[in-house]
C-alpha positions as CSV (number, residue, x, y, z in Angstrom):
1,M,0.0,0.0,0.0
2,K,2.9,2.4,0.9
3,E,4.5,1.8,-2.5
4,G,1.2,2.5,-4.2
5,L,0.8,5.8,-2.4
6,T,4.4,6.7,-3.3
7,L,3.8,6.0,-6.9
8,R,0.7,8.1,-6.9
9,F,2.6,10.9,-5.1
10,V,5.3,10.9,-7.8
11,R,2.7,10.7,-10.6
12,Y,0.8,13.6,-9.3
13,T,4.0,15.6,-8.7
14,L,5.1,15.1,-12.3
15,T,1.6,15.9,-13.6
16,I,1.6,19.2,-11.7
17,F,5.1,20.1,-13.0
18,L,4.0,19.4,-16.6
19,I,0.8,21.4,-16.2
20,I,2.9,24.4,-14.8
21,S,5.3,24.2,-17.7
22,I,2.8,23.9,-20.4
23,N,0.7,26.6,-18.8
24,F,3.8,28.9,-19.2
25,L,4.1,28.2,-22.9
26,I,0.4,28.4,-24.0
27,P,-0.2,32.1,-23.5
28,R,3.1,33.0,-25.1
29,M,2.2,31.0,-28.2
30,M,-1.0,33.0,-28.7
31,P,-0.9,35.6,-31.5
32,G,-0.8,39.2,-30.3
33,D,1.1,41.4,-27.9
34,P,-0.2,42.5,-24.5
35,T,1.6,45.9,-24.9
36,I,-0.7,46.7,-27.9
37,Y,-3.8,46.2,-25.5
38,L,-2.2,48.5,-22.8
39,L,-0.9,51.2,-25.1
40,G,-3.1,51.0,-28.3
41,E,-2.0,50.5,-31.8
42,D,-1.2,54.2,-32.3
43,V,1.3,54.4,-29.4
44,Y,2.7,51.0,-30.5
45,A,3.6,52.5,-33.9
46,I,4.6,56.1,-32.9
47,A,6.5,55.5,-29.6
48,P,8.4,52.1,-29.8
49,E,10.7,53.2,-27.0
50,L,7.6,53.4,-24.7
51,V,6.7,49.9,-25.8
52,E,10.1,48.6,-25.0
53,E,10.1,50.2,-21.6
54,L,6.7,48.6,-20.8
55,R,8.0,45.2,-22.0
56,R,11.1,45.6,-19.7
57,S,8.9,46.5,-16.7
58,Y,6.9,43.3,-17.0
59,G,10.0,41.2,-18.0
60,L,8.8,40.4,-21.5
61,D,12.1,41.5,-23.1
62,K,14.0,38.7,-21.4
63,P,14.7,35.3,-23.2
64,L,12.0,32.7,-23.0
65,L,14.1,30.4,-20.8
66,E,14.9,33.2,-18.4
67,Q,11.2,34.1,-18.2
68,Y,10.4,30.4,-17.5
69,V,13.0,30.3,-14.6
70,I,11.6,33.4,-13.1
71,Y,8.0,32.1,-13.5
72,L,9.0,28.9,-11.7
73,Q,10.7,30.7,-8.8
74,R,7.7,33.1,-8.3
75,M,5.2,30.2,-8.7
76,F,6.8,28.1,-5.9
77,C,6.8,31.3,-3.7
78,G,3.1,31.8,-4.2
79,D,3.7,34.9,-6.4
80,F,1.5,34.8,-9.5
81,G,2.5,38.3,-10.6
82,Y,0.7,41.4,-11.6
83,S,-2.2,41.6,-14.0
84,F,-1.7,43.7,-17.1
85,S,-5.3,44.5,-17.8
86,F,-6.7,44.8,-14.2
87,G,-3.7,46.6,-12.7
88,R,-3.9,44.4,-9.5
89,P,-2.1,41.5,-8.1
90,V,-3.3,38.2,-9.7
91,L,-4.0,36.4,-6.4
92,E,-6.2,39.3,-5.3
93,I,-8.3,38.9,-8.4
94,I,-8.6,35.2,-8.0
95,A,-9.5,35.4,-4.3
96,E,-12.3,38.0,-5.3
97,R,-13.7,35.8,-8.2
98,L,-13.3,32.3,-6.8
99,P,-16.2,32.3,-4.4
100,T,-18.5,33.2,-7.2
101,T,-17.2,30.3,-9.3
102,L,-17.6,27.9,-6.3
103,L,-21.1,29.1,-5.8
104,L,-21.8,28.0,-9.4
105,T,-20.0,24.7,-9.1
106,L,-20.6,23.0,-5.7
107,P,-24.5,23.1,-5.6
108,P,-24.8,21.6,-9.2
109,T,-22.2,18.9,-8.4
110,I,-24.1,17.8,-5.3
111,V,-27.5,17.9,-6.8
112,G,-26.4,16.4,-10.1
113,S,-24.7,13.5,-8.4
114,L,-27.8,12.7,-6.3
115,I,-30.0,12.8,-9.5
116,G,-27.6,10.7,-11.3
117,L,-27.5,8.2,-8.5
118,Y,-31.2,7.8,-8.7
119,L,-31.7,7.8,-12.4
120,G,-28.7,5.3,-12.9
121,T,-30.1,2.9,-10.3
122,L,-33.5,3.1,-12.1
123,C,-32.0,2.3,-15.4
124,G,-29.6,-0.3,-14.1
125,W,-32.2,-2.3,-12.2
126,K,-35.8,-3.4,-13.0
127,A,-37.4,-0.5,-14.7
128,E,-39.7,-0.7,-17.6
129,R,-37.8,-1.3,-20.8
130,T,-39.4,1.8,-22.5
131,I,-38.5,3.9,-19.6
132,K,-34.9,2.5,-19.6
133,K,-34.5,3.3,-23.3
134,I,-35.9,6.8,-23.0
135,L,-33.8,7.7,-20.0
136,S,-30.6,6.1,-21.3
137,T,-31.0,7.8,-24.6
138,G,-31.6,11.2,-23.1
139,M,-28.7,10.8,-20.7
140,L,-26.4,9.8,-23.6
141,V,-27.5,12.7,-25.7
142,V,-26.8,15.2,-22.9
143,Y,-23.6,13.5,-22.0
144,S,-22.4,14.1,-25.7
145,V,-23.3,17.8,-25.6
146,P,-20.6,20.3,-24.2
147,P,-21.9,22.2,-21.2
148,F,-21.4,25.6,-22.7
149,W,-23.5,24.6,-25.8
150,L,-26.2,23.3,-23.5
151,G,-26.1,26.6,-21.7
152,M,-26.6,28.4,-25.0
153,L,-29.6,26.3,-25.8
154,F,-31.2,27.1,-22.4
155,L,-30.4,30.8,-22.9
156,L,-32.0,30.8,-26.4
157,F,-35.2,29.1,-25.2
158,F,-35.7,30.3,-21.6
159,S,-34.4,33.8,-21.9
160,L,-34.6,35.0,-25.5
161,K,-37.8,33.1,-26.6
162,L,-39.9,32.8,-23.4
163,N,-38.2,35.8,-21.6
164,L,-38.5,34.0,-18.2
165,F,-34.9,34.6,-17.0
166,P,-32.3,37.4,-17.6
167,S,-29.8,36.6,-20.4
168,G,-26.8,36.8,-18.1
169,G,-24.9,38.9,-15.7
170,A,-24.5,39.0,-11.9
171,P,-27.4,39.5,-9.4
172,S,-27.6,43.0,-8.1
173,G,-28.5,43.9,-4.5
174,E,-29.7,41.5,-1.8
175,N,-33.1,40.5,-3.5
176,I,-33.5,36.7,-3.3
177,Q,-35.8,36.6,-6.4
178,N,-33.1,38.6,-8.4
179,F,-30.4,36.3,-7.3
180,V,-32.4,33.1,-8.1
181,S,-33.4,34.4,-11.6
182,H,-29.7,35.0,-12.4
183,V,-28.3,31.8,-11.1
184,F,-31.1,29.4,-12.3
185,L,-30.1,28.9,-15.8
186,P,-26.3,28.2,-15.2
187,F,-27.3,26.1,-12.2
188,I,-29.6,24.0,-14.4
189,T,-27.0,23.8,-17.1
190,L,-24.3,22.3,-14.8
191,T,-26.7,20.2,-12.9
192,V,-28.0,18.5,-16.0
193,F,-24.4,18.0,-17.3
194,V,-23.3,16.4,-14.0
195,A,-26.4,14.3,-13.7
196,S,-26.0,12.8,-17.2
197,H,-22.5,11.8,-16.5
198,N,-23.2,10.2,-13.1
199,S,-26.4,8.5,-14.2
200,L,-24.6,6.7,-17.0
201,L,-21.9,5.6,-14.6
202,M,-24.3,4.4,-11.9
203,R,-26.3,2.5,-14.6
204,G,-23.3,0.5,-15.5
205,I,-22.3,-0.1,-11.9
206,V,-25.8,-1.2,-10.9
207,T,-26.0,-3.5,-13.9
208,G,-22.9,-5.3,-12.9
209,T,-23.8,-5.4,-9.2
210,S,-27.2,-6.9,-10.0
211,R,-25.5,-9.9,-11.5
212,G,-23.9,-10.9,-8.2
213,E,-25.0,-14.0,-6.3
214,F,-25.7,-11.9,-3.2
215,V,-28.4,-10.0,-5.0
216,L,-30.2,-13.3,-5.9
217,T,-29.8,-14.4,-2.2
218,A,-31.3,-11.1,-1.0
219,L,-34.2,-11.4,-3.4
220,S,-34.9,-15.0,-2.2
221,K,-35.3,-13.7,1.3
222,G,-38.3,-11.8,0.3
223,L,-37.0,-8.4,1.6
224,P,-39.1,-5.3,1.0
225,Y,-38.2,-3.6,-2.3
226,T,-37.0,-0.5,-0.7
227,M,-34.7,-2.2,1.8
228,F,-33.3,-4.5,-0.9
229,L,-32.6,-1.5,-3.2
230,H,-30.7,0.5,-0.5
231,R,-28.9,-2.3,1.4
232,H,-28.1,-4.8,-1.3
233,L,-28.0,-2.8,-4.5
234,I,-27.1,0.8,-4.0
235,K,-24.7,0.3,-0.9
236,P,-22.3,-2.0,-2.7
237,S,-22.4,0.3,-5.8
238,L,-21.5,3.4,-3.7
239,P,-17.6,3.1,-3.5
240,P,-16.9,3.5,-7.3
241,F,-19.7,6.0,-7.6
242,I,-18.3,8.1,-4.7
243,V,-14.8,8.0,-6.4
244,Y,-16.3,9.2,-9.7
245,A,-18.4,11.9,-8.0
246,A,-15.2,13.3,-6.4
247,M,-13.5,13.4,-9.8
248,E,-16.7,15.0,-11.3
249,F,-16.1,18.1,-9.2
250,G,-12.9,18.8,-11.0
251,F,-14.5,18.4,-14.5
252,A,-17.6,20.5,-13.3
253,F,-15.2,23.2,-12.1
254,S,-13.6,23.3,-15.6
255,G,-17.0,23.2,-17.3
256,A,-18.2,26.0,-15.1
257,L,-15.6,28.3,-16.5
258,L,-17.0,28.1,-20.0
259,V,-20.6,28.2,-18.7
260,E,-19.7,31.5,-17.0
261,I,-18.7,33.1,-20.3
262,V,-22.1,32.1,-21.9
263,F,-24.0,33.6,-19.0
264,S,-21.6,36.5,-18.2
265,W,-21.3,35.2,-14.7
266,P,-18.5,37.2,-13.0
267,G,-16.4,34.3,-11.8
268,L,-13.0,33.0,-12.9
269,G,-14.4,31.8,-16.3
270,L,-15.4,35.3,-17.4
271,T,-12.1,36.6,-16.0
272,M,-10.2,34.1,-18.0
273,W,-12.0,35.3,-21.2
274,E,-11.2,38.9,-20.4
275,A,-7.5,37.9,-19.9
276,V,-7.5,36.1,-23.2
277,I,-8.7,39.2,-25.0
278,A,-6.1,41.4,-23.2
279,R,-3.3,38.8,-23.6
280,D,-2.8,39.1,-19.9
281,Y,-0.2,36.3,-19.4
282,P,0.0,36.4,-15.6
283,L,-3.7,36.2,-15.0
284,L,-4.2,33.6,-17.7
285,Q,-1.4,31.4,-16.2
286,A,-2.8,31.6,-12.7
287,I,-6.4,30.7,-13.8
288,F,-5.2,27.8,-15.9
289,V,-2.9,26.4,-13.1
290,F,-5.7,26.8,-10.5
291,S,-8.2,25.0,-12.9
292,A,-5.9,22.2,-13.7
293,L,-4.8,21.8,-10.0
294,T,-8.4,21.5,-9.1
295,V,-8.8,18.6,-11.5
296,V,-5.7,16.9,-10.1
297,L,-6.7,17.5,-6.5
298,A,-10.2,15.9,-7.3
299,N,-8.5,12.9,-8.8
300,G,-6.2,12.6,-5.7
301,V,-9.3,12.8,-3.4
302,A,-10.9,10.1,-5.7
303,D,-7.9,7.8,-5.2
304,L,-7.9,8.3,-1.5
305,L,-11.6,7.6,-1.3
306,C,-11.0,4.5,-3.4
307,V,-8.6,3.2,-0.9
308,I,-10.9,4.1,2.1
309,T,-14.0,2.5,0.6
310,D,-12.4,-0.6,-0.9
311,P,-10.9,-3.0,1.8
312,R,-9.1,-4.9,-0.9
313,L,-7.0,-1.9,-1.9
314,R,-6.1,-1.3,1.8
315,R,-4.6,-4.9,2.0
316,A,-2.7,-4.4,-1.2
């Protein structure tokens, strides 16, 4: 078991290092120059000396390798730099926008996991064949749709066509009705996205579990249906489902960043889009690293839960 934990630690360490390295290169491979955004094209053409001074102040005149070494040193010291476009420290911006993103990620992950648990059990056990086909087909279709595209469909139908909800933006004031109207569509988008993933997984798990001999034994005892369902079908299916649900949070967090752009929700996703437009390297790098580390951390928690919930792995 100790060797397994050591290998996992080495694997995650290498993964994080690769993420940080690739994250450094991606913004610099993008076309465009951040100094053009800051000074404007006119100044860029008329006063090249001002452009060079600005590049020196941000360290963009240094060779790429030297920039990379400085980037690593600052990263490991917890310094993510200064945002070109916002004119503020990057960590300060992330700390301000992160709670808004978590507000859009945590509730849909929890609700979507519970819905997926129920629907997957219904499809994996003795439901009517027609119901199984309808639910399974619907879940597969939603599973194949990117969350941001699903959000655009909801926006088109519920906001533009029916005019039931605002088209985007942040809730203003402390009015609960105003808050619910703004958060409803992005919440439903992510909930449906998470529920479709989890329901397909739970359906496969329950289908495999129902073939076990202990299920036949439990049925032969004449137990009440609800007791049988919870004790002898759902309970043994929970360990792999919990592991996947932990991983789902990381993917839901990444998906929420794109959904935020669709609904103009003022979180890290919209901030990332603004940083892309401005070629704001430090802010882009910090958001990418934070998103990737969230996925890695979710996978690490999933591995830990797998060891905790499966006695066979603890003996390995």
